[in-house]
KOLTIBA-222867 format. One line per 5 residues: number of its first residue (from 1); for each residue x, y, z of C-alpha. Coordinates in Angstrom, 3 decimals, padded with zeros to 6 digits. Layout:
N
NUM	X Y Z  ...;
***
This chain:
600
1	000.000 000.000 000.000  002.808 002.404 000.951  004.731 001.624 -002.224  001.658 002.230 -004.376  001.034 005.554 -002.627;
6	004.592 006.702 -003.351  004.201 005.715 -007.012  000.958 007.707 -007.169  002.683 010.739 -005.600  005.550 010.498 -008.101;
11	003.129 010.267 -011.041  001.132 013.232 -009.704  004.319 015.320 -009.401  005.322 014.479 -013.000  001.843 015.412 -014.254;
16	001.912 018.771 -012.410  005.377 019.630 -013.734  004.310 018.631 -017.253  001.233 020.853 -017.031  003.395 023.781 -015.862;
21	005.750 023.211 -018.819  002.822 023.020 -021.265  001.362 026.206 -019.735  004.670 028.020 -020.216  005.032 026.876 -023.841;
26	001.401 027.803 -024.558  001.885 031.211 -022.876  005.001 031.880 -024.925  003.133 031.058 -028.115  000.246 033.326 -027.180;
31	002.433 036.231 -026.101  003.015 037.219 -029.725  -000.708 037.892 -030.301  -002.984 040.576 -028.781  -005.534 037.960 -027.633;
36	-002.775 035.955 -026.030  -001.445 039.025 -024.252  -004.916 039.758 -022.854  -005.119 036.167 -021.598  -001.726 036.561 -019.887;
41	-002.838 039.830 -018.257  -005.969 038.096 -016.982  -003.843 035.224 -015.636  -001.558 037.697 -013.836  -004.538 039.482 -012.302;
46	-006.275 036.301 -011.110  -003.031 034.737 -009.875  -002.142 037.874 -007.910  -005.422 038.120 -005.978  -004.271 035.867 -003.104;
51	-000.897 037.633 -002.982  -002.564 041.063 -002.779  -004.980 039.820 -000.105  -002.181 038.437 002.107  -000.067 041.579 001.651;
56	-003.006 043.827 002.565  -003.663 041.786 005.735  -000.008 042.107 006.715  -000.145 045.869 006.207  -003.295 046.133 008.328;
61	-001.565 044.223 011.144  001.703 046.168 010.667  003.615 043.033 009.723  006.470 043.119 007.246  006.182 040.776 004.260;
66	008.724 039.652 001.665  005.840 039.620 -000.831  006.448 043.334 -001.441  009.247 042.345 -003.835  006.880 040.039 -005.723;
71	004.269 042.783 -006.084  006.922 045.233 -007.325  008.189 042.659 -009.849  004.665 041.983 -011.172  003.951 045.730 -011.422;
76	007.125 046.383 -013.441  006.312 043.390 -015.681  002.922 044.929 -016.475  004.343 048.434 -017.035  007.054 047.134 -019.384;
81	004.541 044.862 -021.143  006.587 041.806 -020.134  003.358 039.852 -019.694  004.986 036.482 -020.141  007.539 037.252 -017.398;
86	004.737 038.481 -015.120  002.703 035.315 -015.676  005.780 033.187 -014.947  006.263 035.037 -011.632  002.645 034.339 -010.665;
91	002.938 030.724 -011.794  006.144 030.192 -009.843  004.661 031.833 -006.744  001.684 029.494 -006.927  003.955 026.520 -007.584;
96	006.220 027.460 -004.662  003.249 027.737 -002.304  001.902 024.398 -003.516  005.293 022.760 -003.057  005.541 024.236 000.450;
101	002.134 022.816 001.370  003.131 019.439 -000.083  006.423 019.445 001.849  004.657 020.447 005.063  002.171 017.619 004.566;
106	004.998 015.132 004.090  006.762 016.426 007.188  003.579 015.999 009.252  002.876 012.443 008.104  003.971 010.650 011.272;
111	001.937 013.081 013.372  -001.145 012.497 011.265  -000.757 008.788 011.983  -001.437 009.559 015.632  -005.036 010.434 014.825;
116	-005.434 007.582 012.348  -004.570 004.919 014.945  -007.786 005.418 016.901  -010.942 003.816 015.396  -013.844 006.167 014.772;
121	-016.461 003.620 015.829  -016.768 001.002 018.553  -019.184 -001.796 019.537  -021.304 -001.296 022.647  -021.628 -004.287 025.004;
126	-025.057 -004.520 026.600  -026.842 -007.231 028.576  -023.977 -009.660 028.132  -023.842 -009.422 024.341  -022.433 -007.268 021.563;
131	-024.656 -004.320 020.733  -024.747 -001.729 017.978  -021.711 000.014 016.500  -021.559 003.714 017.413  -019.197 006.638 016.865;
136	-016.738 007.089 019.735  -017.949 010.698 020.129  -021.365 009.266 021.063  -020.018 006.995 023.795  -020.731 008.275 027.298;
141	-019.190 007.662 030.712  -020.521 004.397 032.113  -021.112 002.775 028.699  -019.596 -000.650 028.179  -017.669 -001.260 024.965;
146	-016.033 -004.268 023.341  -012.422 -004.140 022.133  -011.359 -007.020 019.899  -007.903 -008.554 019.760  -005.421 -006.375 017.851;
151	-007.560 -003.216 018.061  -006.378 000.117 019.405  -008.335 001.019 022.536  -010.216 004.255 021.731  -011.332 005.372 025.204;
156	-010.103 005.209 028.798  -011.943 002.726 030.974  -011.973 000.037 033.669  -011.551 -003.596 032.619  -014.684 -005.652 033.244;
161	-013.334 -008.875 031.719  -011.583 -011.276 034.077  -008.178 -010.945 032.386  -006.591 -009.410 029.317  -003.281 -008.106 028.038;
166	-002.283 -004.708 026.634  000.623 -003.250 024.669  001.244 000.165 026.271  004.497 000.951 024.439  002.885 003.742 022.397;
171	002.253 005.693 025.619  004.805 004.501 028.151  007.700 003.327 025.980  007.883 000.071 027.961  008.609 -002.750 025.488;
176	006.908 -005.575 027.410  003.221 -006.526 027.412  001.138 -005.750 030.496  -001.228 -008.332 031.985  -004.543 -006.801 033.003;
181	-007.131 -008.153 035.450  -010.666 -007.175 036.354  -010.734 -003.631 037.750  -007.502 -002.435 036.127  -007.260 000.899 034.293;
186	-007.199 000.630 030.486  -005.880 003.705 028.666  -006.773 004.899 025.192  -004.066 004.606 022.554  -002.864 001.237 023.865;
191	-003.489 -002.016 021.973  -005.450 -005.072 023.076  -003.099 -008.008 022.408  -005.139 -010.494 024.436  -008.641 -011.912 024.013;
196	-011.591 -009.565 023.372  -012.065 -007.276 026.359  -015.015 -005.367 027.758  -014.359 -002.044 029.488  -016.528 000.456 031.312;
201	-015.787 003.922 029.907  -014.576 006.493 032.476  -013.671 009.350 030.097  -015.418 010.616 027.002  -013.452 010.995 023.775;
206	-012.687 014.695 024.282  -011.058 013.934 027.665  -009.292 010.661 026.834  -005.539 010.185 027.237  -004.925 009.842 023.524;
211	-007.121 012.777 022.537  -005.105 015.016 024.849  -001.929 013.922 023.047  -003.475 014.668 019.651  -004.549 018.112 020.879;
216	-000.932 018.836 021.843  000.155 017.931 018.311  -002.518 020.055 016.645  -001.670 023.027 018.820  001.985 022.650 017.896;
221	001.143 022.553 014.186  -000.894 025.753 014.456  001.714 027.608 016.515  003.781 030.156 014.569  007.426 029.317 015.246;
226	009.620 031.945 016.903  012.315 031.233 014.330  009.943 032.408 011.595  009.935 035.786 013.337  013.729 035.570 013.480;
231	013.733 034.930 009.710  011.814 038.188 009.279  015.010 040.030 010.261  016.780 038.332 007.369  013.819 039.316 005.179;
236	014.279 043.008 005.886  018.007 042.853 005.149  017.399 040.826 001.987  014.762 043.289 000.769  017.134 046.234 001.283;
241	019.872 044.425 -000.657  017.408 043.526 -003.433  016.084 047.078 -003.809  019.614 048.486 -003.730  020.760 046.140 -006.531;
246	017.602 046.942 -008.521  018.160 050.704 -008.108  021.844 050.520 -009.132  020.872 048.352 -012.096  018.475 051.032 -013.349;
251	020.926 053.892 -012.713  023.702 052.209 -014.697  021.703 050.469 -017.451  018.363 052.341 -017.636  016.960 048.970 -018.707;
256	013.743 047.935 -016.970  014.177 044.371 -018.195  017.372 044.029 -016.194  015.614 045.502 -013.151  012.752 043.059 -013.638;
261	015.201 040.139 -013.905  016.758 041.195 -010.576  013.354 041.320 -008.863  012.239 038.041 -010.402  015.252 036.198 -008.983;
266	014.389 037.580 -005.534  010.804 036.252 -005.837  009.648 034.164 -004.036  012.233 034.316 -001.276  013.544 031.040 000.211;
271	013.191 032.617 003.649  009.429 032.106 003.413  009.825 028.396 002.789  012.867 027.235 004.736  011.965 027.888 008.361;
276	008.434 026.477 008.784  009.258 023.339 006.801  012.439 022.727 008.809  010.644 023.169 012.140  007.715 020.972 011.157;
281	010.223 018.354 010.024  011.987 018.594 013.392  008.673 018.143 015.185  007.990 015.131 012.968  011.391 013.631 013.786;
286	010.730 014.109 017.512  007.286 012.499 017.254  008.867 009.331 015.854  010.714 009.057 019.184  007.562 009.639 021.243;
291	008.564 013.263 021.905  005.638 015.662 021.503  006.607 019.288 020.798  003.627 021.318 022.030  004.987 024.609 020.683;
296	007.184 024.715 017.593  008.970 027.785 018.947  010.290 025.485 021.695  012.593 023.864 019.138  014.370 027.173 018.558;
301	014.609 027.917 022.301  015.763 024.382 023.097  018.600 024.697 020.588  020.027 027.601 022.626  019.713 026.023 026.094;
306	022.900 026.188 028.166  021.500 025.241 031.595  019.570 022.071 032.497  017.642 021.583 035.747  016.569 018.018 036.610;
311	014.023 016.716 039.052  015.082 013.373 040.560  012.167 011.024 041.161  010.589 009.876 037.901  013.084 011.880 035.849;
316	016.523 010.473 036.641  014.996 007.460 038.377  012.176 005.138 037.391  009.826 007.072 039.648  008.429 003.969 041.271;
321	009.964 001.814 044.001  011.242 -001.608 043.027  011.408 -004.615 045.324  015.110 -005.394 045.806  015.069 -007.959 048.627;
326	012.955 -009.910 051.121  014.413 -010.607 054.554  012.746 -013.599 056.233  012.167 -013.506 060.010  010.515 -016.059 062.304;
331	008.822 -018.148 059.626  009.117 -021.333 057.637  007.716 -019.601 054.575  009.942 -019.000 051.560  010.509 -015.655 049.794;
336	008.075 -016.625 047.033  005.408 -017.405 049.623  005.805 -013.979 051.230  005.713 -012.321 047.802  002.576 -014.267 046.841;
341	000.563 -013.313 049.905  001.766 -009.679 049.814  000.814 -009.405 046.108  -002.627 -010.891 046.785  -003.336 -008.347 049.523;
346	-001.857 -005.358 047.614  -003.372 -006.215 044.232  -006.072 -003.526 044.231  -004.149 -000.867 046.169  -003.109 002.304 044.324;
351	000.020 002.867 046.424  003.325 002.817 044.438  004.770 000.169 046.805  001.720 -002.004 046.137  002.240 -001.732 042.387;
356	005.885 -002.677 042.864  004.949 -005.823 044.820  002.356 -006.892 042.245  004.829 -006.305 039.406  007.541 -008.344 041.170;
361	005.045 -011.177 041.752  004.177 -011.269 038.043  007.841 -011.454 037.071  008.470 -014.215 039.616  005.353 -016.097 038.419;
366	004.238 -016.797 041.982  001.025 -018.623 042.742  -002.063 -016.382 042.733  -003.864 -016.527 046.077  -007.467 -015.682 046.857;
371	-007.803 -012.956 049.468  -010.855 -011.843 051.436  -011.695 -009.291 054.137  -009.413 -006.616 052.622  -008.907 -003.674 054.943;
376	-006.763 -000.678 053.986  -006.140 002.391 056.100  -004.172 004.945 054.086  -000.880 005.796 055.779  -001.222 002.963 058.285;
381	-001.594 -000.582 056.954  -003.360 -002.983 054.616  -004.622 -006.390 055.708  -006.452 -009.421 054.309  -007.360 -013.054 054.993;
386	-005.756 -015.888 052.998  -006.643 -019.529 053.622  -008.231 -018.638 056.954  -005.223 -016.669 058.239  -005.008 -012.888 058.600;
391	-001.943 -011.020 057.344  -001.039 -007.353 057.817  001.428 -005.252 055.808  002.800 -002.247 057.704  005.322 000.448 056.814;
396	007.660 000.798 059.823  008.071 004.215 061.440  011.457 006.008 061.384  013.097 003.467 059.123  015.891 004.864 056.921;
401	015.279 002.341 054.140  012.052 002.110 052.178  010.510 -001.042 053.585  007.342 -002.948 054.404  006.894 -005.469 057.216;
406	004.678 -008.538 056.840  002.878 -009.869 059.927  000.622 -012.823 060.645  -002.102 -011.935 063.128  -003.640 -014.586 065.379;
411	-006.140 -013.599 068.083  -004.822 -010.045 068.160  -001.184 -011.128 068.422  001.170 -010.239 065.548  004.162 -012.284 064.437;
416	006.741 -010.665 062.119  007.237 -012.921 059.101  009.429 -010.838 056.810  010.660 -007.375 055.823  010.460 -006.268 052.190;
421	012.922 -003.613 050.980  012.423 -001.229 048.059  014.519 001.218 046.069  013.826 003.782 043.357  016.475 002.805 040.831;
426	018.198 004.962 038.242  016.925 004.635 034.713  019.240 002.442 032.665  020.520 005.286 030.479  020.696 008.112 033.046;
431	024.420 007.946 033.811  025.381 007.585 030.149  023.227 010.531 029.013  024.434 012.797 031.828  028.013 012.023 030.746;
436	027.141 012.839 027.109  025.509 016.125 028.128  028.546 017.027 030.234  030.597 017.057 027.038  028.375 019.872 025.693;
441	029.499 022.340 028.401  026.007 022.621 029.873  025.289 023.807 033.398  023.437 020.916 035.070  021.746 020.812 038.462;
446	019.509 018.341 040.273  016.747 019.900 042.377  014.588 017.471 044.326  012.207 017.380 047.242  013.757 014.108 048.423;
451	015.957 013.776 051.524  019.634 014.805 051.518  020.924 011.315 052.328  018.957 009.631 049.546  019.844 012.303 046.982;
456	023.541 012.245 047.819  023.722 008.459 047.394  021.978 008.671 044.028  024.065 011.576 042.685  027.272 009.699 043.507;
461	026.096 006.939 041.170  025.559 009.424 038.339  028.409 011.915 038.487  030.493 013.551 041.196  030.671 016.769 039.191;
466	026.967 017.580 039.016  025.471 020.142 041.421  022.451 019.160 043.478  020.087 020.452 046.133  017.691 018.284 048.133;
471	014.503 018.973 050.137  013.470 021.654 047.624  009.969 023.078 047.531  008.381 024.077 044.200  009.196 027.687 045.138;
476	012.866 026.767 045.654  013.041 025.336 042.141  011.493 028.482 040.686  013.986 030.696 042.533  016.917 028.659 041.204;
481	015.602 029.062 037.650  015.120 032.809 038.191  018.736 033.087 039.372  020.103 031.307 036.295  017.967 033.384 033.947;
486	019.056 036.621 035.612  022.641 035.563 034.841  021.770 035.365 031.138  021.357 031.592 030.834  018.697 029.860 028.712;
491	017.190 027.341 031.142  015.439 024.023 030.490  013.625 022.251 033.321  013.161 018.474 033.126  010.587 016.957 035.467;
496	007.659 014.596 035.739  005.405 015.426 038.689  002.710 017.894 039.613  005.147 019.557 042.033  007.381 020.335 039.029;
501	004.659 022.273 037.185  005.616 025.744 038.528  009.281 025.238 037.587  008.350 023.820 034.174  006.286 026.918 033.465;
506	008.979 029.272 034.781  011.824 027.819 032.660  012.533 029.034 029.118  011.513 025.569 027.994  009.954 022.808 030.102;
511	010.364 019.102 029.359  008.234 016.518 031.137  008.007 012.738 031.343  004.304 012.006 031.043  002.742 009.561 033.499;
516	-000.737 008.825 034.748  -002.372 011.637 036.712  000.426 014.109 035.904  -001.706 016.414 033.750  -000.632 019.599 035.541;
521	003.009 018.950 034.702  002.201 018.049 031.088  000.147 021.203 030.604  002.909 023.403 032.035  005.622 021.882 029.843;
526	006.563 022.726 026.255  007.871 019.249 025.404  006.276 015.986 026.533  008.085 012.625 026.574  005.610 009.776 026.139;
531	008.247 007.150 026.910  010.192 006.859 030.135  013.690 006.663 028.631  016.000 009.407 029.884  017.657 009.384 026.454;
536	014.610 011.353 025.234  016.187 014.453 026.810  019.341 013.972 024.748  017.305 013.267 021.584  015.197 016.409 022.058;
541	018.269 018.607 022.474  020.041 017.122 019.447  016.932 017.291 017.240  016.425 020.965 018.143  020.037 021.872 017.348;
546	019.970 019.944 014.067  016.633 021.499 013.070  017.739 025.093 013.686  021.098 024.436 012.021  019.386 023.186 008.851;
551	016.842 026.050 008.908  019.569 028.695 009.150  021.632 026.845 006.543  018.685 026.939 004.125  018.128 030.637 004.801;
556	021.751 031.652 004.223  022.276 029.404 001.191  019.039 030.676 -000.359  020.024 034.317 000.200  023.533 033.744 -001.171;
561	022.347 032.012 -004.347  019.642 034.625 -004.925  022.145 037.467 -004.451  024.578 035.898 -006.943  021.713 035.471 -009.410;
566	020.637 039.101 -008.965  024.168 040.355 -009.714  024.267 038.357 -012.949  020.825 039.723 -013.852  021.954 043.285 -013.096;
571	024.619 043.005 -015.830  022.119 041.610 -018.334  023.322 037.995 -018.292  019.908 036.680 -017.174  016.574 037.586 -018.768;
576	013.406 037.774 -016.604  011.979 034.393 -017.697  015.270 032.605 -017.036  015.495 034.398 -013.679  012.121 032.961 -012.652;
581	013.303 029.412 -013.382  016.585 030.013 -011.537  014.744 031.279 -008.449  012.346 028.337 -008.538  015.321 025.966 -008.631;
586	016.739 027.762 -005.555  013.401 027.417 -003.752  013.180 023.710 -004.525  016.736 023.181 -003.249  015.909 025.064 -000.035;
591	012.732 023.043 000.542  014.411 019.683 000.082  017.301 020.742 002.303  014.823 021.779 005.033  013.061 018.429 004.766;
596	016.252 016.755 006.016  015.145 017.636 009.559  012.410 014.989 009.394  015.024 012.299 008.706  017.220 012.990 011.775;
***
């Protein structure tokens, strides 16, 4: 299918170019006759309507536009009766705009695929059987829907089936499949890789996890990049140079055809095309790595960052405790037995330690036990009955290590069976990426709300040369960012939690690792990492630098080639029609060079 689509695109391009060539030949033939000249004048007028409209809107909003050169060139073409040259200018302007739209569409392709993954319709599940097929926009909270094997889950919900399995890599970046049981959260955008599942919808389409991601992408596509405004400075300089060359050409040659040739080569300017295409391509390249750029201007800012602030938990570390050991006490039970009964009791708890225990039990493939009489008191303990015996899991007070004690309770008397120890481990690539970033002469600091002792031990594993500050409040992080900015640094904040939101918003550019229930942080950030890999930070920085480098390269090369062409035209070596083709060749070269950003 993909191959056929590319063949169709190639054929379409050939047809369009052939039609342009036929139009030029036909126009040249007609230009020698009065009727033909009238037709060319009409073509110039019709083709210039959009250009005049855009220029007028820019004037009304006091915005500078490079289109002034194009209007001047068309006006001189009409005054000198160079109707063929004028029609070529209009044709090339239209062709350049069409090519820009085509290139932008190609650059956005991977982002468009985000919306295409989600089905538009879904089967309701009512009274124990499959119901009618309805649009997902018509599904309401509380409705039950059926998701077949291999389908992308369109809405967030709670699993009603006994068991299932989901591929969550598109959202979390985790490469392994996740077993799901009755009552588990099922998120939109993930894939059902198990048997058909029934879920109870908890969020309508407009509020679903995946819809929020798509909205970020759309907002980014609509955002006018800051670098485009930077390119406007080049526009002004280029216009001055163009008008100066045109004026000197007239003063020395008194030949309007030479002046027209100069203006034609400057129209349309590659500055209009290079920047937006390069930035959209950079956004496209980032999206392939599960990096969502919410604002395209963030790419330009990110390329200039010289100071990085990191949160610790969930950013440098996995953000969730992992079971590292079980210490048996007065019991004949084995470690697997303790893990099995703890997992059974903690299965439905939302506490991070509970999730860690359940995950460890799945990896160890321990026997699943049936638990009754669950009792959970937040901040105190969780208890349950298994095979007629009551067990209690308690977090000890004033214990330096993250731990959980397992007791058996008989007639009000508790016997300590085991102690379970947990640790929030570094992400696999954290140390390597920090080392790579150190080679770029960046200022790097770790600001965390965690304890001094814990932070110090973790930092020593990463790098002894990185600054850090523990027990920070959100206000402390903001103050640190303010200090760096007052010193002239461009600051990026990398975090993941709600407590990072103020700092993410305060920084020149905020980067966040997206997790469940972290919407405040995601909304405050400019860049969202859908996966958990710390290497995403490195990728985002490198993509931004490469994107801006290519954009500026396209701008400068386009200006240089156009200026050389104008000088040749000023001395009469290039006629207006040839100048139009030369400028179009420059524009095409600039566009294809800018598209390299999508292949980073």
